[in-house]
Gaussian input, Z-matrix of N, CA and C with variables (Angstrom, degrees):
# hf/3-21g

backbone

0 1
 N
 C     1     B1
 C     2     B2     1     A1
 N     3     B3     2     A2     1     D1
 C     4     B4     3     A3     2     D2
 C     5     B5     4     A4     3     D3
 N     6     B6     5     A5     4     D4
 C     7     B7     6     A6     5     D5
 C     8     B8     7     A7     6     D6
 N     9     B9     8     A8     7     D7
 C    10    B10     9     A9     8     D8
 C    11    B11    10    A10     9     D9
 N    12    B12    11    A11    10    D10
 C    13    B13    12    A12    11    D11
 C    14    B14    13    A13    12    D12
 N    15    B15    14    A14    13    D13
 C    16    B16    15    A15    14    D14
 C    17    B17    16    A16    15    D15
 N    18    B18    17    A17    16    D16
 C    19    B19    18    A18    17    D17
 C    20    B20    19    A19    18    D18
 N    21    B21    20    A20    19    D19
 C    22    B22    21    A21    20    D20
 C    23    B23    22    A22    21    D21
 N    24    B24    23    A23    22    D22
 C    25    B25    24    A24    23    D23
 C    26    B26    25    A25    24    D24
 N    27    B27    26    A26    25    D25
 C    28    B28    27    A27    26    D26
 C    29    B29    28    A28    27    D27
 N    30    B30    29    A29    28    D28
 C    31    B31    30    A30    29    D29
 C    32    B32    31    A31    30    D30
 N    33    B33    32    A32    31    D31
 C    34    B34    33    A33    32    D32
 C    35    B35    34    A34    33    D33
 N    36    B36    35    A35    34    D34
 C    37    B37    36    A36    35    D35
 C    38    B38    37    A37    36    D36
 N    39    B39    38    A38    37    D37
 C    40    B40    39    A39    38    D38
 C    41    B41    40    A40    39    D39
 N    42    B42    41    A41    40    D40
 C    43    B43    42    A42    41    D41
 C    44    B44    43    A43    42    D42
 N    45    B45    44    A44    43    D43
 C    46    B46    45    A45    44    D44
 C    47    B47    46    A46    45    D45
 N    48    B48    47    A47    46    D46
 C    49    B49    48    A48    47    D47
 C    50    B50    49    A49    48    D48
 N    51    B51    50    A50    49    D49
 C    52    B52    51    A51    50    D50
 C    53    B53    52    A52    51    D51
 N    54    B54    53    A53    52    D52
 C    55    B55    54    A54    53    D53
 C    56    B56    55    A55    54    D54
 N    57    B57    56    A56    55    D55
 C    58    B58    57    A57    56    D56
 C    59    B59    58    A58    57    D57
 N    60    B60    59    A59    58    D58
 C    61    B61    60    A60    59    D59
 C    62    B62    61    A61    60    D60
 N    63    B63    62    A62    61    D61
 C    64    B64    63    A63    62    D62
 C    65    B65    64    A64    63    D63
 N    66    B66    65    A65    64    D64
 C    67    B67    66    A66    65    D65
 C    68    B68    67    A67    66    D66
 N    69    B69    68    A68    67    D67
 C    70    B70    69    A69    68    D68
 C    71    B71    70    A70    69    D69
 N    72    B72    71    A71    70    D70
 C    73    B73    72    A72    71    D71
 C    74    B74    73    A73    72    D72
 N    75    B75    74    A74    73    D73
 C    76    B76    75    A75    74    D74
 C    77    B77    76    A76    75    D75
 N    78    B78    77    A77    76    D76
 C    79    B79    78    A78    77    D77
 C    80    B80    79    A79    78    D78
 N    81    B81    80    A80    79    D79
 C    82    B82    81    A81    80    D80
 C    83    B83    82    A82    81    D81
 N    84    B84    83    A83    82    D82
 C    85    B85    84    A84    83    D83
 C    86    B86    85    A85    84    D84
 N    87    B87    86    A86    85    D85
 C    88    B88    87    A87    86    D86
 C    89    B89    88    A88    87    D87
 N    90    B90    89    A89    88    D88
 C    91    B91    90    A90    89    D89
 C    92    B92    91    A91    90    D90
 N    93    B93    92    A92    91    D91
 C    94    B94    93    A93    92    D92
 C    95    B95    94    A94    93    D93
 N    96    B96    95    A95    94    D94
 C    97    B97    96    A96    95    D95
 C    98    B98    97    A97    96    D96
 N    99    B99    98    A98    97    D97
 C   100   B100    99    A99    98    D98
 C   101   B101   100   A100    99    D99
 N   102   B102   101   A101   100   D100
 C   103   B103   102   A102   101   D101
 C   104   B104   103   A103   102   D102
 N   105   B105   104   A104   103   D103
 C   106   B106   105   A105   104   D104
 C   107   B107   106   A106   105   D105
 N   108   B108   107   A107   106   D106
 C   109   B109   108   A108   107   D107
 C   110   B110   109   A109   108   D108
 N   111   B111   110   A110   109   D109
 C   112   B112   111   A111   110   D110
 C   113   B113   112   A112   111   D111
 N   114   B114   113   A113   112   D112
 C   115   B115   114   A114   113   D113
 C   116   B116   115   A115   114   D114
 N   117   B117   116   A116   115   D115
 C   118   B118   117   A117   116   D116
 C   119   B119   118   A118   117   D117
 N   120   B120   119   A119   118   D118
 C   121   B121   120   A120   119   D119
 C   122   B122   121   A121   120   D120
 N   123   B123   122   A122   121   D121
 C   124   B124   123   A123   122   D122
 C   125   B125   124   A124   123   D123
 N   126   B126   125   A125   124   D124
 C   127   B127   126   A126   125   D125
 C   128   B128   127   A127   126   D126
 N   129   B129   128   A128   127   D127
 C   130   B130   129   A129   128   D128
 C   131   B131   130   A130   129   D129
 N   132   B132   131   A131   130   D130
 C   133   B133   132   A132   131   D131
 C   134   B134   133   A133   132   D132
 N   135   B135   134   A134   133   D133
 C   136   B136   135   A135   134   D134
 C   137   B137   136   A136   135   D135
 N   138   B138   137   A137   136   D136
 C   139   B139   138   A138   137   D137
 C   140   B140   139   A139   138   D138
 N   141   B141   140   A140   139   D139
 C   142   B142   141   A141   140   D140
 C   143   B143   142   A142   141   D141
 N   144   B144   143   A143   142   D142
 C   145   B145   144   A144   143   D143
 C   146   B146   145   A145   144   D144
 N   147   B147   146   A146   145   D145
 C   148   B148   147   A147   146   D146
 C   149   B149   148   A148   147   D147
 N   150   B150   149   A149   148   D148
 C   151   B151   150   A150   149   D149
 C   152   B152   151   A151   150   D150
 N   153   B153   152   A152   151   D151
 C   154   B154   153   A153   152   D152
 C   155   B155   154   A154   153   D153
 N   156   B156   155   A155   154   D154
 C   157   B157   156   A156   155   D155
 C   158   B158   157   A157   156   D156
 N   159   B159   158   A158   157   D157
 C   160   B160   159   A159   158   D158
 C   161   B161   160   A160   159   D159
 N   162   B162   161   A161   160   D160
 C   163   B163   162   A162   161   D161
 C   164   B164   163   A163   162   D162
 N   165   B165   164   A164   163   D163
 C   166   B166   165   A165   164   D164
 C   167   B167   166   A166   165   D165
 N   168   B168   167   A167   166   D166
 C   169   B169   168   A168   167   D167
 C   170   B170   169   A169   168   D168
 N   171   B171   170   A170   169   D169
 C   172   B172   171   A171   170   D170
 C   173   B173   172   A172   171   D171
 N   174   B174   173   A173   172   D172
 C   175   B175   174   A174   173   D173
 C   176   B176   175   A175   174   D174
 N   177   B177   176   A176   175   D175
 C   178   B178   177   A177   176   D176
 C   179   B179   178   A178   177   D177
 N   180   B180   179   A179   178   D178
 C   181   B181   180   A180   179   D179
 C   182   B182   181   A181   180   D180
 N   183   B183   182   A182   181   D181
 C   184   B184   183   A183   182   D182
 C   185   B185   184   A184   183   D183
 N   186   B186   185   A185   184   D184
 C   187   B187   186   A186   185   D185
 C   188   B188   187   A187   186   D186
 N   189   B189   188   A188   187   D187
 C   190   B190   189   A189   188   D188
 C   191   B191   190   A190   189   D189
 N   192   B192   191   A191   190   D190
 C   193   B193   192   A192   191   D191
 C   194   B194   193   A193   192   D192
 N   195   B195   194   A194   193   D193
 C   196   B196   195   A195   194   D194
 C   197   B197   196   A196   195   D195
 N   198   B198   197   A197   196   D196
 C   199   B199   198   A198   197   D197
 C   200   B200   199   A199   198   D198
 N   201   B201   200   A200   199   D199
 C   202   B202   201   A201   200   D200
 C   203   B203   202   A202   201   D201
 N   204   B204   203   A203   202   D202
 C   205   B205   204   A204   203   D203
 C   206   B206   205   A205   204   D204
 N   207   B207   206   A206   205   D205
 C   208   B208   207   A207   206   D206
 C   209   B209   208   A208   207   D207
 N   210   B210   209   A209   208   D208
 C   211   B211   210   A210   209   D209
 C   212   B212   211   A211   210   D210
 N   213   B213   212   A212   211   D211
 C   214   B214   213   A213   212   D212
 C   215   B215   214   A214   213   D213
 N   216   B216   215   A215   214   D214
 C   217   B217   216   A216   215   D215
 C   218   B218   217   A217   216   D216
 N   219   B219   218   A218   217   D217
 C   220   B220   219   A219   218   D218
 C   221   B221   220   A220   219   D219
 N   222   B222   221   A221   220   D220
 C   223   B223   222   A222   221   D221
 C   224   B224   223   A223   222   D222
 N   225   B225   224   A224   223   D223
 C   226   B226   225   A225   224   D224
 C   227   B227   226   A226   225   D225
 N   228   B228   227   A227   226   D226
 C   229   B229   228   A228   227   D227
 C   230   B230   229   A229   228   D228
 N   231   B231   230   A230   229   D229
 C   232   B232   231   A231   230   D230
 C   233   B233   232   A232   231   D231
 N   234   B234   233   A233   232   D232
 C   235   B235   234   A234   233   D233
 C   236   B236   235   A235   234   D234
 N   237   B237   236   A236   235   D235
 C   238   B238   237   A237   236   D236
 C   239   B239   238   A238   237   D237
 N   240   B240   239   A239   238   D238
 C   241   B241   240   A240   239   D239
 C   242   B242   241   A241   240   D240
 N   243   B243   242   A242   241   D241
 C   244   B244   243   A243   242   D242
 C   245   B245   244   A244   243   D243
 N   246   B246   245   A245   244   D244
 C   247   B247   246   A246   245   D245
 C   248   B248   247   A247   246   D246
 N   249   B249   248   A248   247   D247
 C   250   B250   249   A249   248   D248
 C   251   B251   250   A250   249   D249
 N   252   B252   251   A251   250   D250
 C   253   B253   252   A252   251   D251
 C   254   B254   253   A253   252   D252
 N   255   B255   254   A254   253   D253
 C   256   B256   255   A255   254   D254
 C   257   B257   256   A256   255   D255
 N   258   B258   257   A257   256   D256
 C   259   B259   258   A258   257   D257
 C   260   B260   259   A259   258   D258
 N   261   B261   260   A260   259   D259
 C   262   B262   261   A261   260   D260
 C   263   B263   262   A262   261   D261
 N   264   B264   263   A263   262   D262
 C   265   B265   264   A264   263   D263
 C   266   B266   265   A265   264   D264
 N   267   B267   266   A266   265   D265
 C   268   B268   267   A267   266   D266
 C   269   B269   268   A268   267   D267
 N   270   B270   269   A269   268   D268
 C   271   B271   270   A270   269   D269
 C   272   B272   271   A271   270   D270
 N   273   B273   272   A272   271   D271
 C   274   B274   273   A273   272   D272
 C   275   B275   274   A274   273   D273
 N   276   B276   275   A275   274   D274
 C   277   B277   276   A276   275   D275
 C   278   B278   277   A277   276   D276
 N   279   B279   278   A278   277   D277
 C   280   B280   279   A279   278   D278
 C   281   B281   280   A280   279   D279
 N   282   B282   281   A281   280   D280
 C   283   B283   282   A282   281   D281
 C   284   B284   283   A283   282   D282
 N   285   B285   284   A284   283   D283
 C   286   B286   285   A285   284   D284
 C   287   B287   286   A286   285   D285
 N   288   B288   287   A287   286   D286
 C   289   B289   288   A288   287   D287
 C   290   B290   289   A289   288   D288
 N   291   B291   290   A290   289   D289
 C   292   B292   291   A291   290   D290
 C   293   B293   292   A292   291   D291
 N   294   B294   293   A293   292   D292
 C   295   B295   294   A294   293   D293
 C   296   B296   295   A295   294   D294
 N   297   B297   296   A296   295   D295
 C   298   B298   297   A297   296   D296
 C   299   B299   298   A298   297   D297
 N   300   B300   299   A299   298   D298
 C   301   B301   300   A300   299   D299
 C   302   B302   301   A301   300   D300
 N   303   B303   302   A302   301   D301
 C   304   B304   303   A303   302   D302
 C   305   B305   304   A304   303   D303
 N   306   B306   305   A305   304   D304
 C   307   B307   306   A306   305   D305
 C   308   B308   307   A307   306   D306
 N   309   B309   308   A308   307   D307
 C   310   B310   309   A309   308   D308
 C   311   B311   310   A310   309   D309
 N   312   B312   311   A311   310   D310
 C   313   B313   312   A312   311   D311
 C   314   B314   313   A313   312   D312
 N   315   B315   314   A314   313   D313
 C   316   B316   315   A315   314   D314
 C   317   B317   316   A316   315   D315
 N   318   B318   317   A317   316   D316
 C   319   B319   318   A318   317   D317
 C   320   B320   319   A319   318   D318
 N   321   B321   320   A320   319   D319
 C   322   B322   321   A321   320   D320
 C   323   B323   322   A322   321   D321
 N   324   B324   323   A323   322   D322
 C   325   B325   324   A324   323   D323
 C   326   B326   325   A325   324   D324
 N   327   B327   326   A326   325   D325
 C   328   B328   327   A327   326   D326
 C   329   B329   328   A328   327   D327
 N   330   B330   329   A329   328   D328
 C   331   B331   330   A330   329   D329
 C   332   B332   331   A331   330   D330
 N   333   B333   332   A332   331   D331
 C   334   B334   333   A333   332   D332
 C   335   B335   334   A334   333   D333
 N   336   B336   335   A335   334   D334
 C   337   B337   336   A336   335   D335
 C   338   B338   337   A337   336   D336
 N   339   B339   338   A338   337   D337
 C   340   B340   339   A339   338   D338
 C   341   B341   340   A340   339   D339

   B1=1.4646
   B2=1.4358
   B3=1.3214
   B4=1.3589
   B5=1.5871
   B6=1.3690
   B7=1.4077
   B8=1.6705
   B9=1.3150
   B10=1.4190
   B11=1.4916
   B12=1.2771
   B13=1.4829
   B14=1.4992
   B15=1.2726
   B16=1.6184
   B17=1.5603
   B18=1.2722
   B19=1.4747
   B20=1.4962
   B21=1.3006
   B22=1.4433
   B23=1.4753
   B24=1.2484
   B25=1.5136
   B26=1.4552
   B27=1.3524
   B28=1.4644
   B29=1.4145
   B30=1.2899
   B31=1.5471
   B32=1.5031
   B33=1.3860
   B34=1.4164
   B35=1.4825
   B36=1.3434
   B37=1.3423
   B38=1.5424
   B39=1.2561
   B40=1.4382
   B41=1.5112
   B42=1.3002
   B43=1.4837
   B44=1.5149
   B45=1.2425
   B46=1.4427
   B47=1.5305
   B48=1.3874
   B49=1.3691
   B50=1.5322
   B51=1.3195
   B52=1.4506
   B53=1.4824
   B54=1.3976
   B55=1.4718
   B56=1.4531
   B57=1.2334
   B58=1.5753
   B59=1.5584
   B60=1.3150
   B61=1.3782
   B62=1.5242
   B63=1.3373
   B64=1.4573
   B65=1.6042
   B66=1.2450
   B67=1.5560
   B68=1.4592
   B69=1.4065
   B70=1.3987
   B71=1.4526
   B72=1.3418
   B73=1.4541
   B74=1.4832
   B75=1.4220
   B76=1.3488
   B77=1.4869
   B78=1.3795
   B79=1.4492
   B80=1.5039
   B81=1.3153
   B82=1.4228
   B83=1.5056
   B84=1.3236
   B85=1.5095
   B86=1.6077
   B87=1.3010
   B88=1.4598
   B89=1.4829
   B90=1.3496
   B91=1.5079
   B92=1.4465
   B93=1.3025
   B94=1.5008
   B95=1.4109
   B96=1.3633
   B97=1.4787
   B98=1.5777
   B99=1.3186
   B100=1.4604
   B101=1.5053
   B102=1.3234
   B103=1.4457
   B104=1.5684
   B105=1.2617
   B106=1.4727
   B107=1.5354
   B108=1.1908
   B109=1.4628
   B110=1.5455
   B111=1.2891
   B112=1.4230
   B113=1.6657
   B114=1.2752
   B115=1.3850
   B116=1.5762
   B117=1.2617
   B118=1.5133
   B119=1.5318
   B120=1.2630
   B121=1.5522
   B122=1.4656
   B123=1.2721
   B124=1.5156
   B125=1.5955
   B126=1.2745
   B127=1.4538
   B128=1.5847
   B129=1.2989
   B130=1.4681
   B131=1.5816
   B132=1.3354
   B133=1.5570
   B134=1.4453
   B135=1.2674
   B136=1.5141
   B137=1.5750
   B138=1.3112
   B139=1.4625
   B140=1.5119
   B141=1.3641
   B142=1.5849
   B143=1.4824
   B144=1.3074
   B145=1.4069
   B146=1.5795
   B147=1.2717
   B148=1.3595
   B149=1.5524
   B150=1.3402
   B151=1.4645
   B152=1.4803
   B153=1.4095
   B154=1.4306
   B155=1.5525
   B156=1.3460
   B157=1.3987
   B158=1.4833
   B159=1.3292
   B160=1.4857
   B161=1.5355
   B162=1.3565
   B163=1.5486
   B164=1.4362
   B165=1.4235
   B166=1.4121
   B167=1.5213
   B168=1.3629
   B169=1.4246
   B170=1.5422
   B171=1.2674
   B172=1.5071
   B173=1.4928
   B174=1.4073
   B175=1.5300
   B176=1.4490
   B177=1.3622
   B178=1.3789
   B179=1.5918
   B180=1.2509
   B181=1.4978
   B182=1.4988
   B183=1.2711
   B184=1.3769
   B185=1.5956
   B186=1.3151
   B187=1.5592
   B188=1.5362
   B189=1.3441
   B190=1.4984
   B191=1.5485
   B192=1.2922
   B193=1.4827
   B194=1.5321
   B195=1.2937
   B196=1.4780
   B197=1.5749
   B198=1.1809
   B199=1.4327
   B200=1.5518
   B201=1.3590
   B202=1.4529
   B203=1.4293
   B204=1.3797
   B205=1.5144
   B206=1.4983
   B207=1.2908
   B208=1.3891
   B209=1.5074
   B210=1.2926
   B211=1.4753
   B212=1.5020
   B213=1.2880
   B214=1.3940
   B215=1.5952
   B216=1.2972
   B217=1.5171
   B218=1.5065
   B219=1.3607
   B220=1.4636
   B221=1.5451
   B222=1.4364
   B223=1.4186
   B224=1.4463
   B225=1.4474
   B226=1.4179
   B227=1.5212
   B228=1.3524
   B229=1.4958
   B230=1.5365
   B231=1.3337
   B232=1.5548
   B233=1.5957
   B234=1.2538
   B235=1.5009
   B236=1.5612
   B237=1.2493
   B238=1.4623
   B239=1.5766
   B240=1.3093
   B241=1.5380
   B242=1.5205
   B243=1.3846
   B244=1.4872
   B245=1.4407
   B246=1.2907
   B247=1.4750
   B248=1.4730
   B249=1.4039
   B250=1.5526
   B251=1.4896
   B252=1.3988
   B253=1.5513
   B254=1.5757
   B255=1.3753
   B256=1.4489
   B257=1.5048
   B258=1.3619
   B259=1.4073
   B260=1.5332
   B261=1.3208
   B262=1.4437
   B263=1.5470
   B264=1.3213
   B265=1.3496
   B266=1.5668
   B267=1.2769
   B268=1.4905
   B269=1.5955
   B270=1.3272
   B271=1.3809
   B272=1.5168
   B273=1.3392
   B274=1.4778
   B275=1.4358
   B276=1.4311
   B277=1.4173
   B278=1.5448
   B279=1.3679
   B280=1.5170
   B281=1.5131
   B282=1.2633
   B283=1.4513
   B284=1.5485
   B285=1.3325
   B286=1.4229
   B287=1.5815
   B288=1.2891
   B289=1.4718
   B290=1.4710
   B291=1.4003
   B292=1.4210
   B293=1.6354
   B294=1.3503
   B295=1.4799
   B296=1.5127
   B297=1.3924
   B298=1.4866
   B299=1.5079
   B300=1.2650
   B301=1.5648
   B302=1.5390
   B303=1.3911
   B304=1.4524
   B305=1.6278
   B306=1.2416
   B307=1.5464
   B308=1.5452
   B309=1.2962
   B310=1.4950
   B311=1.4633
   B312=1.3433
   B313=1.4566
   B314=1.5813
   B315=1.3632
   B316=1.4065
   B317=1.5539
   B318=1.3639
   B319=1.4047
   B320=1.5774
   B321=1.3707
   B322=1.4096
   B323=1.5617
   B324=1.3002
   B325=1.4342
   B326=1.5498
   B327=1.3474
   B328=1.4569
   B329=1.5333
   B330=1.3202
   B331=1.4774
   B332=1.4812
   B333=1.3492
   B334=1.4915
   B335=1.4883
   B336=1.3644
   B337=1.4469
   B338=1.5065
   B339=1.2688
   B340=1.4794
   B341=1.5220
   A1=107.14
   A2=118.07
   A3=125.91
   A4=110.37
   A5=116.67
   A6=118.85
   A7=111.22
   A8=114.46
   A9=118.02
   A10=115.14
   A11=115.10
   A12=120.59
   A13=112.37
   A14=114.83
   A15=116.85
   A16=114.04
   A17=115.70
   A18=117.42
   A19=116.50
   A20=112.59
   A21=119.25
   A22=116.75
   A23=116.84
   A24=119.55
   A25=111.32
   A26=113.83
   A27=121.41
   A28=112.67
   A29=117.88
   A30=120.66
   A31=110.57
   A32=118.59
   A33=120.78
   A34=110.39
   A35=122.20
   A36=122.52
   A37=113.18
   A38=127.11
   A39=127.96
   A40=110.32
   A41=115.56
   A42=121.16
   A43=106.28
   A44=121.43
   A45=123.36
   A46=106.68
   A47=117.83
   A48=116.94
   A49=115.38
   A50=111.50
   A51=115.51
   A52=114.98
   A53=113.44
   A54=116.55
   A55=109.28
   A56=122.53
   A57=125.17
   A58=107.23
   A59=119.65
   A60=122.42
   A61=111.48
   A62=116.62
   A63=123.53
   A64=107.34
   A65=115.56
   A66=119.56
   A67=111.89
   A68=116.34
   A69=120.16
   A70=107.45
   A71=123.19
   A72=124.47
   A73=112.57
   A74=116.89
   A75=120.52
   A76=116.61
   A77=115.21
   A78=117.62
   A79=112.27
   A80=117.49
   A81=122.51
   A82=112.79
   A83=114.80
   A84=121.43
   A85=107.37
   A86=114.14
   A87=116.80
   A88=110.83
   A89=118.46
   A90=121.55
   A91=113.76
   A92=118.80
   A93=121.58
   A94=109.33
   A95=123.51
   A96=125.16
   A97=106.78
   A98=119.85
   A99=119.63
   A100=109.37
   A101=121.47
   A102=126.01
   A103=108.73
   A104=115.16
   A105=120.65
   A106=110.37
   A107=124.16
   A108=128.31
   A109=112.82
   A110=113.84
   A111=120.71
   A112=110.51
   A113=114.70
   A114=119.49
   A115=110.20
   A116=116.57
   A117=120.20
   A118=110.60
   A119=119.20
   A120=122.08
   A121=113.03
   A122=119.05
   A123=122.53
   A124=107.70
   A125=119.64
   A126=118.11
   A127=115.28
   A128=111.46
   A129=115.45
   A130=114.81
   A131=109.49
   A132=117.21
   A133=102.26
   A134=115.02
   A135=124.72
   A136=113.59
   A137=114.54
   A138=117.42
   A139=105.51
   A140=112.98
   A141=119.75
   A142=104.04
   A143=114.77
   A144=126.14
   A145=111.67
   A146=120.81
   A147=123.15
   A148=111.93
   A149=113.55
   A150=119.44
   A151=111.17
   A152=112.59
   A153=119.80
   A154=106.08
   A155=118.92
   A156=118.98
   A157=110.73
   A158=117.09
   A159=123.51
   A160=109.22
   A161=113.56
   A162=112.76
   A163=118.67
   A164=115.81
   A165=119.71
   A166=116.54
   A167=112.65
   A168=122.55
   A169=108.88
   A170=119.94
   A171=125.26
   A172=112.49
   A173=117.76
   A174=119.41
   A175=112.96
   A176=121.55
   A177=125.51
   A178=110.25
   A179=114.84
   A180=115.98
   A181=114.31
   A182=122.10
   A183=132.17
   A184=111.55
   A185=106.66
   A186=114.76
   A187=114.13
   A188=112.63
   A189=113.87
   A190=110.70
   A191=117.85
   A192=124.29
   A193=107.52
   A194=120.38
   A195=120.85
   A196=104.96
   A197=120.78
   A198=122.43
   A199=115.28
   A200=109.35
   A201=116.81
   A202=116.52
   A203=117.37
   A204=123.53
   A205=108.08
   A206=122.81
   A207=118.00
   A208=109.95
   A209=119.54
   A210=122.20
   A211=105.03
   A212=121.58
   A213=125.55
   A214=112.43
   A215=109.72
   A216=116.53
   A217=106.23
   A218=120.42
   A219=123.55
   A220=115.64
   A221=112.62
   A222=120.30
   A223=114.41
   A224=118.99
   A225=125.74
   A226=114.47
   A227=111.93
   A228=116.73
   A229=110.66
   A230=114.91
   A231=120.74
   A232=103.47
   A233=112.18
   A234=114.24
   A235=111.98
   A236=116.04
   A237=120.44
   A238=104.06
   A239=108.77
   A240=114.65
   A241=110.62
   A242=115.36
   A243=122.05
   A244=109.71
   A245=117.92
   A246=122.04
   A247=103.04
   A248=113.01
   A249=120.86
   A250=105.75
   A251=111.64
   A252=116.26
   A253=102.92
   A254=108.08
   A255=118.67
   A256=111.12
   A257=113.52
   A258=118.41
   A259=115.73
   A260=123.02
   A261=125.92
   A262=110.41
   A263=126.98
   A264=128.94
   A265=113.38
   A266=114.66
   A267=119.88
   A268=107.45
   A269=117.27
   A270=119.25
   A271=113.02
   A272=118.58
   A273=119.03
   A274=115.86
   A275=114.72
   A276=117.32
   A277=115.94
   A278=114.71
   A279=118.16
   A280=116.97
   A281=117.25
   A282=122.33
   A283=111.57
   A284=120.22
   A285=122.29
   A286=112.23
   A287=118.35
   A288=127.72
   A289=110.75
   A290=114.79
   A291=123.32
   A292=109.10
   A293=110.86
   A294=118.27
   A295=114.62
   A296=107.96
   A297=113.25
   A298=116.22
   A299=114.47
   A300=120.16
   A301=106.86
   A302=114.12
   A303=121.18
   A304=110.22
   A305=109.70
   A306=118.49
   A307=106.12
   A308=118.02
   A309=119.59
   A310=107.41
   A311=120.29
   A312=119.48
   A313=114.43
   A314=115.83
   A315=120.51
   A316=116.38
   A317=115.11
   A318=120.95
   A319=114.41
   A320=109.39
   A321=118.13
   A322=115.97
   A323=114.10
   A324=119.41
   A325=114.50
   A326=115.12
   A327=118.15
   A328=111.03
   A329=109.84
   A330=119.58
   A331=112.21
   A332=114.90
   A333=121.96
   A334=112.16
   A335=117.58
   A336=116.52
   A337=111.78
   A338=119.82
   A339=124.03
   A340=113.80
   D1=127.59
   D2=21.53
   D3=-101.20
   D4=-7.11
   D5=-168.06
   D6=-63.48
   D7=-24.56
   D8=172.53
   D9=-55.44
   D10=-37.96
   D11=177.96
   D12=-90.02
   D13=-42.37
   D14=176.93
   D15=-63.61
   D16=-26.82
   D17=177.23
   D18=-57.46
   D19=-46.92
   D20=177.20
   D21=-74.74
   D22=-33.94
   D23=175.84
   D24=-67.36
   D25=-42.10
   D26=179.65
   D27=-59.12
   D28=-31.69
   D29=178.77
   D30=-63.66
   D31=-28.35
   D32=-179.84
   D33=-95.79
   D34=-38.72
   D35=-172.70
   D36=-154.38
   D37=111.78
   D38=-177.18
   D39=-69.19
   D40=-28.28
   D41=-176.34
   D42=-77.51
   D43=-42.66
   D44=178.95
   D45=-64.93
   D46=-41.69
   D47=-178.83
   D48=-66.05
   D49=-34.33
   D50=176.29
   D51=-65.25
   D52=-42.12
   D53=176.71
   D54=-67.93
   D55=-36.07
   D56=177.76
   D57=-61.54
   D58=-43.95
   D59=-179.95
   D60=-59.39
   D61=-44.65
   D62=176.76
   D63=-55.21
   D64=-49.81
   D65=-179.33
   D66=-59.35
   D67=-41.21
   D68=-176.96
   D69=-71.54
   D70=-36.88
   D71=-178.68
   D72=-68.98
   D73=-28.34
   D74=174.77
   D75=-78.42
   D76=-19.48
   D77=-179.79
   D78=-97.51
   D79=-29.04
   D80=-173.45
   D81=-128.54
   D82=154.26
   D83=173.73
   D84=-97.12
   D85=172.72
   D86=177.06
   D87=-68.77
   D88=-26.18
   D89=173.29
   D90=-67.88
   D91=-29.38
   D92=178.12
   D93=-72.19
   D94=-25.49
   D95=-172.59
   D96=-58.08
   D97=-39.36
   D98=-173.20
   D99=-64.74
   D100=-25.87
   D101=-178.88
   D102=-63.77
   D103=-25.53
   D104=-175.29
   D105=-102.66
   D106=-7.17
   D107=-168.31
   D108=-100.04
   D109=111.88
   D110=-175.32
   D111=-56.30
   D112=-37.84
   D113=-175.85
   D114=-70.04
   D115=-12.49
   D116=175.31
   D117=-91.78
   D118=-1.50
   D119=177.35
   D120=-118.77
   D121=25.55
   D122=-177.61
   D123=-66.08
   D124=-20.18
   D125=175.61
   D126=-55.83
   D127=-21.37
   D128=-174.74
   D129=-85.62
   D130=-8.17
   D131=-177.46
   D132=-85.40
   D133=124.97
   D134=174.32
   D135=-128.21
   D136=19.47
   D137=176.12
   D138=-133.35
   D139=165.12
   D140=-179.28
   D141=-69.80
   D142=151.46
   D143=179.77
   D144=-122.12
   D145=135.87
   D146=167.69
   D147=-111.24
   D148=132.94
   D149=-179.14
   D150=-131.54
   D151=134.64
   D152=-178.85
   D153=-120.14
   D154=138.73
   D155=175.27
   D156=-149.99
   D157=133.96
   D158=177.55
   D159=-87.42
   D160=131.10
   D161=175.99
   D162=-66.92
   D163=-12.73
   D164=174.72
   D165=-105.17
   D166=24.41
   D167=179.27
   D168=-67.62
   D169=114.43
   D170=175.31
   D171=-95.78
   D172=4.80
   D173=173.21
   D174=-100.26
   D175=-43.66
   D176=175.67
   D177=-120.14
   D178=126.52
   D179=-179.51
   D180=-58.12
   D181=132.45
   D182=176.11
   D183=-47.56
   D184=-45.71
   D185=-178.43
   D186=-60.10
   D187=-25.63
   D188=177.12
   D189=-61.87
   D190=-42.55
   D191=-178.75
   D192=-67.98
   D193=-39.08
   D194=179.67
   D195=-67.92
   D196=-42.00
   D197=176.95
   D198=-59.26
   D199=-45.99
   D200=173.10
   D201=-60.73
   D202=-42.31
   D203=174.08
   D204=-60.11
   D205=-44.73
   D206=-174.32
   D207=-72.71
   D208=-28.84
   D209=179.26
   D210=-70.16
   D211=-48.15
   D212=179.78
   D213=-54.91
   D214=-44.65
   D215=-179.25
   D216=-61.69
   D217=-47.22
   D218=-179.69
   D219=-60.41
   D220=-33.21
   D221=178.96
   D222=-85.14
   D223=-1.50
   D224=176.60
   D225=73.16
   D226=24.88
   D227=174.90
   D228=-81.56
   D229=135.22
   D230=175.53
   D231=-71.20
   D232=128.68
   D233=173.81
   D234=-145.20
   D235=160.82
   D236=170.34
   D237=-126.98
   D238=130.15
   D239=179.20
   D240=-121.41
   D241=127.06
   D242=175.91
   D243=-115.05
   D244=134.02
   D245=-178.05
   D246=-121.08
   D247=135.84
   D248=-177.98
   D249=-129.08
   D250=148.06
   D251=169.06
   D252=-87.29
   D253=86.19
   D254=-179.54
   D255=-154.99
   D256=176.90
   D257=178.46
   D258=-90.15
   D259=-170.17
   D260=-177.86
   D261=-64.26
   D262=-30.94
   D263=-178.46
   D264=-100.08
   D265=1.95
   D266=178.82
   D267=61.64
   D268=34.12
   D269=-175.39
   D270=-86.32
   D271=0.93
   D272=177.76
   D273=-95.90
   D274=10.26
   D275=169.34
   D276=138.01
   D277=-10.35
   D278=-179.78
   D279=-99.26
   D280=3.35
   D281=-175.63
   D282=-55.45
   D283=-47.10
   D284=-177.84
   D285=-77.98
   D286=-21.75
   D287=169.39
   D288=-62.26
   D289=-46.87
   D290=-177.20
   D291=-64.51
   D292=-47.04
   D293=172.84
   D294=-49.81
   D295=-56.83
   D296=-178.97
   D297=-59.43
   D298=-32.60
   D299=179.74
   D300=-71.81
   D301=-41.71
   D302=177.12
   D303=-53.90
   D304=-53.58
   D305=-175.25
   D306=-59.63
   D307=-48.84
   D308=-174.51
   D309=-67.44
   D310=-37.30
   D311=178.77
   D312=-65.48
   D313=-48.16
   D314=177.17
   D315=-69.21
   D316=-24.54
   D317=177.88
   D318=-58.49
   D319=-31.22
   D320=178.73
   D321=-62.26
   D322=-23.53
   D323=-176.07
   D324=-103.27
   D325=2.66
   D326=174.57
   D327=-88.62
   D328=131.32
   D329=176.48
   D330=-77.97
   D331=106.14
   D332=-173.72
   D333=-90.08
   D334=1.58
   D335=-175.37
   D336=-84.90
   D337=-2.66
   D338=-178.87
   D339=-89.40

């Protein structure tokens, strides 16, 4: 924050994004930003994470996942990261691969003794 919001607005209108940034800067200080940033609250994660991202994603920058992955590694969070030459919805062929990997990942946490 605020880039996570401004990024999407800027894609539609740089003028609206600039005005929005002025409003944000009038309302919040740089110190306030961390209160809204998920990457600043990784200390609360105590379970393994699976993360999928398409390198051709035009909705969420691929770099954001790389930054998150680096922050999780630094924080000692166990994670699995999968990268695909695909778009945001994995519509170019990896959708079922993502689902299969999710199922395999979460199956490890199911108590099968019941």
